[in-house]
C-alpha positions in Angstrom: 12.3 -12.0 -0.2 11.0 -10.4 3.0 7.9 -12.1 4.3 5.8 -8.9 4.3 6.5 -8.3 0.6 5.2 -11.8 -0.2 2.1 -11.2 1.8 1.6 -7.8 0.3 1.8 -9.3 -3.2 -0.7 -12.0 -2.3 -3.0 -9.3 -0.9 -2.7 -7.3 -4.1 -3.4 -10.3 -6.2 -6.6 -11.3 -4.3 -7.7 -7.7 -4.0 -7.5 -7.5 -7.8 -10.1 -10.3 -8.0 -12.6 -8.5 -5.7 -13.9 -6.0 -8.2 -14.1 -8.5 -11.0 -16.0 -11.1 -9.0 -18.0 -8.3 -7.4 -19.1 -6.7 -10.7 -20.1 -10.1 -12.0 -22.1 -10.9 -8.8 -23.8 -7.5 -8.5 -25.6 -7.6 -11.8 -29.0 -8.1 -10.3 -28.2 -7.8 -6.6 -28.4 -4.8 -4.2 -24.9 -3.7 -3.1 -25.8 -3.7 0.6 -27.0 -7.3 0.4 -23.9 -8.3 -1.6 -21.6 -6.6 1.0 -23.4 -8.3 3.8 -23.2 -11.8 2.2 -19.5 -11.1 1.5 -18.9 -10.1 5.1 -20.5 -13.3 6.4 -18.5 -15.4 4.1 -15.3 -13.6 5.1 -16.1 -13.9 8.8 -16.8 -17.7 8.6 -13.6 -18.2 6.6 -11.5 -16.2 9.0 -13.0 -17.9 12.0 -12.0 -21.2 10.4 -8.4 -19.9 9.8 -8.1 -18.7 13.4 -9.3 -22.0 14.8 -6.9 -24.0 12.6 -4.0 -21.8 13.4 -4.7 -21.6 17.1 -4.6 -17.8 17.4 -7.9 -17.9 19.3 -6.0 -18.4 22.5 -4.7 -14.9 22.4 -6.4 -12.2 24.4 -7.2 -8.6 23.4 -6.9 -5.7 25.7 -9.5 -2.9 25.6 -7.4 -0.5 23.5 -6.5 -3.1 20.9 -10.1 -4.2 20.7 -11.3 -0.6 20.3 -9.0 0.1 17.4 -9.6 -3.3 15.7 -13.3 -2.6 16.0 -12.9 0.9 14.4 -10.8 -0.7 11.7 -13.5 -3.3 11.1 -16.2 -0.5 10.9 -14.0 1.5 8.5 -13.4 -1.6 6.3 -17.2 -2.4 6.3 -18.0 1.1 5.2 -15.3 1.1 2.6 -16.5 -2.2 1.1 -20.2 -1.1 1.2 -19.4 2.1 -0.8 -17.0 0.1 -3.1 -19.7 -2.3 -4.0 -22.2 0.6 -4.6 -19.6 2.2 -6.9 -18.7 -0.9 -8.9 -22.4 -1.8 -9.3 -23.1 1.6 -11.0 -19.7 2.5 -12.4 -16.8 1.4 -14.6 -14.6 -1.0 -12.7 -11.3 0.6 -13.9 -12.4 4.1 -12.7 -13.8 2.8 -9.4 -10.6 0.8 -8.7 -8.4 3.7 -9.6 -10.3 6.1 -7.3 -10.3 3.6 -4.5 -6.5 3.3 -4.7 -6.2 6.9 -3.8 -6.7 5.4 -0.3 -3.0 4.5 -0.5 -2.0 8.1 -0.7 -4.4 9.1 2.0 -3.1 6.3 4.3 0.4 7.5 3.7 -0.6 11.0 4.7 -2.6 9.8 7.7 0.2 7.5 8.9 2.5 10.6 8.9 -0.1 12.8 10.6 -1.4 10.2 13.2 1.4 7.6 13.6 4.4 9.9 13.0 5.6 7.8 10.1 8.5 9.1 8.0 7.4 11.5 5.2 10.3 12.4 2.9 10.1 14.0 -0.5 10.3 10.7 -2.3 7.3 9.4 -0.3 5.3 12.5 -0.9 6.0 12.5 -4.6 5.1 8.8 -4.8 1.8 9.5 -3.1 1.1 12.4 -5.4 1.8 10.2 -8.5 -0.7 7.6 -7.2 -3.4 10.3 -7.0 -2.4 11.7 -10.5 -2.4 8.1 -11.9 -5.8 7.4 -10.4 -7.2 10.6 -11.9 -5.8 9.7 -15.4 -7.5 6.2 -15.2 -10.7 7.5 -13.8 -11.2 10.2 -16.4 
């Protein structure tokens, strides 16, 4: 198996736990506070992983740092709105709507990065959106 597939499967598995644990933890907690606590825990964990693995010796150029910063801000906003949604909504509906980000990322990668967009990929992205709508409704 290709390494990226293994990592993607692990990512999907752990991502599937986020709304479950989040919904349980948000019962009497403000979503902004919960997202903040989650971010601090993630940061501390990832700093530890970076220190153990030794990647802290690498340097970042300005362009890389800019785009990583923008990615971090986008991720923070995504998780803030995600926690707001799961606090007030049905987890299956919220998760399904959130996964339309896959189709949007496919489109944006074609538009911005010049990724390949063939009929098969376009149909797959459309099916993701249709599936999300079916689950959400």
